[in-house]
C-alpha angles and dihedrals in degrees: 000000000000134000124253106241092226109034094028089221119139115261130179125245112251105177128033114195091179131225112356135181126215104293095225093035098117106172147186122251092252090062098054095102093051096048116137120235134180135176111261110211130160130217135181128220111214092195095062100016090239127156111205143170113249095208132022139157119269112275090244089062091057104033110048145112092303102048105153101207124093119182092207091062089080121066089197092058093045090056091044093054092046089055091044090054094046091050091051093048092051095044106036112014108098107150140056100254112033118186114216136178127197120200116212091010094176112187093349098259093141097040091052085078091063100050099121137100089262092068137058106197138185127186124202109205120160094190104090100202096055093039090056090054089053091051092050087056093054099263120142094234124161126197095234141109115248107256138124094263092058097036095055089068090067105067094178089067102039108107088343105080117118100191134019114196134192138166123193090341111092089069086058095059113096094193104055090167091061090045093055093044089051090051088051090052093048102044127088120224095282098031123139134214111214123180140147128213140173105284122239092214092056091047091053092047096049095033084230095165088163086082085076113083139122097286092049098070090161134033106203132211125189089253093054093048091050093049096044097049093043088065087066097042096259122131132210107237103171143011127194124186115229131196095220121115092013092301128351138175128224116215128199118197138175138167113293113279111136145017124287110283123234097248095056091042091055092053091048091052090052092052089053090050092050093045090240090131098055142054095259088071091057093048091052089047090052091056091047091051092053091049091047090052092051092049093048094048091049092048095050094043090051092052091050091049087055089053094246121161115234130189132173128238122206117023092221131168086246091058090066092064094047095047097046098038091049095037095236114164140165091289087070104028114037097202144331120242116217142167099219114104091206090061103039112102092021133094133251117262114268100349095053100218112168116255112221133190110266089227087077093054095106097039092086120030115238113191090208131032119192105221104214091168089061093149088065093047098127093049092048096045090052090052094045102044091136092062094058093043088054091057099262119150130214117218132184138179091247 
């Protein structure tokens, strides 16, 4: 039995994905023997409809001076954040100087859209290397985790913040209670918390179990967000589906003022209908994961028996879950091509598959390329038109 991270009640483990390394822990050969592993199991709290990891590395082990993810590396994400910012300005900016905070601000891609005299911004980013890039680009980014102890040092934002933003970051925060209390301390009377996260309903539908890894401590549904924030007198006032990360949801919350609106109510009713809000949905997902694993292993083994060459494309955090859960190593996939300098020349976590510069992708013809970055498929296929014209085939676990 494990404890729910919010209610502290005991909850049983439902899915065991086995031994898992740090998802973004790409490493050199000399570090193989010292590699960190933990057991990645998943539980579900019936009280608040929350799917959570039972164990995970300490945040400092994942978010540090060598964090290998840069938001600006994807044109798709840059456009998404530009649209996200424009939507927020149109919907919620109603005064001359608006104070905003972004949690997990990475290299400042989102905050770049608020660099004008009309905004006073502050980015909390615990990974030093990406925070320094943001600062070089004129973003007010601090190398700190978002909590009350760190917030209190910035008097201009205490009880005066209009908007708190996040994207693919709230699910990373082990102490959601501290997160919500810090939001409460930062916001002014009419302030809003707006964040988007990978959506549990989309993960169930696609059987995209690779969304589960050490950084994703929680997989949220609309029901779980509503229930969690209600404990602290916040209400969910809007939800907006997004196509990022294979299916995400944007949530808008404020302190309780009115009754539940029709739009949110409709989404909640749908989650009940689809069993997203209860344990039966997780049990069905578990069975689908096991079947997906069997199918993928059979497919890859069959290709190798037929002497086919297979590479990987996109050394993502998500790839770590697929490779380790399905026990896929360099005997099956020769290498993984990637664009991130911090990963190139290293090896994938756990399975130790070489990471190679994507510029070499067309130098040797691979009949099959495992697309780990499947959520960026359109962007990648546009970039790698030659591969498809040459007869290459993309495959995924989905």
